[in-house]
C-alpha positions in Angstrom: -27.3 -43.2 0.0 -30.5 -41.4 -1.1 -30.9 -40.1 -4.6 -30.0 -36.4 -4.7 -31.9 -34.0 -6.9 -30.1 -32.3 -9.8 -30.7 -28.9 -8.2 -28.9 -30.0 -5.1 -26.0 -31.2 -7.2 -25.9 -27.9 -9.0 -25.9 -25.9 -5.7 -23.0 -28.0 -4.4 -21.1 -27.6 -7.6 -21.6 -23.8 -7.6 -20.6 -23.6 -4.0 -17.3 -25.5 -4.7 -16.5 -23.3 -7.7 -17.2 -20.1 -5.6 -14.9 -21.4 -2.8 -12.1 -22.2 -5.3 -12.4 -18.8 -7.0 -12.3 -17.1 -3.6 -9.2 -19.0 -2.6 -7.5 -18.2 -5.8 -8.3 -14.5 -5.4 -6.8 -14.5 -1.9 -3.7 -16.3 -3.0 -3.1 -13.9 -5.9 -3.8 -10.9 -3.6 -1.2 -12.2 -1.1 1.4 -12.7 -3.9 0.7 -9.2 -5.3 1.1 -7.6 -1.9 4.3 -9.6 -1.3 5.8 -8.5 -4.6 5.3 -4.8 -3.9 8.4 -3.0 -2.6 7.1 -1.1 0.4 5.6 -4.2 2.0 8.8 -6.2 1.5 10.8 -3.4 3.1 8.5 -3.4 6.1 8.8 -7.2 6.3 12.6 -6.9 6.2 12.6 -4.2 8.8 10.4 -6.4 11.1 12.8 -9.3 10.5 15.8 -7.2 11.3 14.2 -6.0 14.5 13.3 -9.5 15.4 16.9 -10.7 14.8 18.4 -7.8 16.7 16.1 -8.5 19.7 17.7 -12.0 19.9 
């Protein structure tokens, strides 16, 4: 394996950190949306309709 320059290591590390932060933001966003009442009501309505269709 060839020797990598410190700059390349730094770029890779920053890239990984950015991806992790982005994933965490998405997860928190989904949790916040799910915890809100209107969306859960909509989900329940969709579930009821789905169950009734069966």
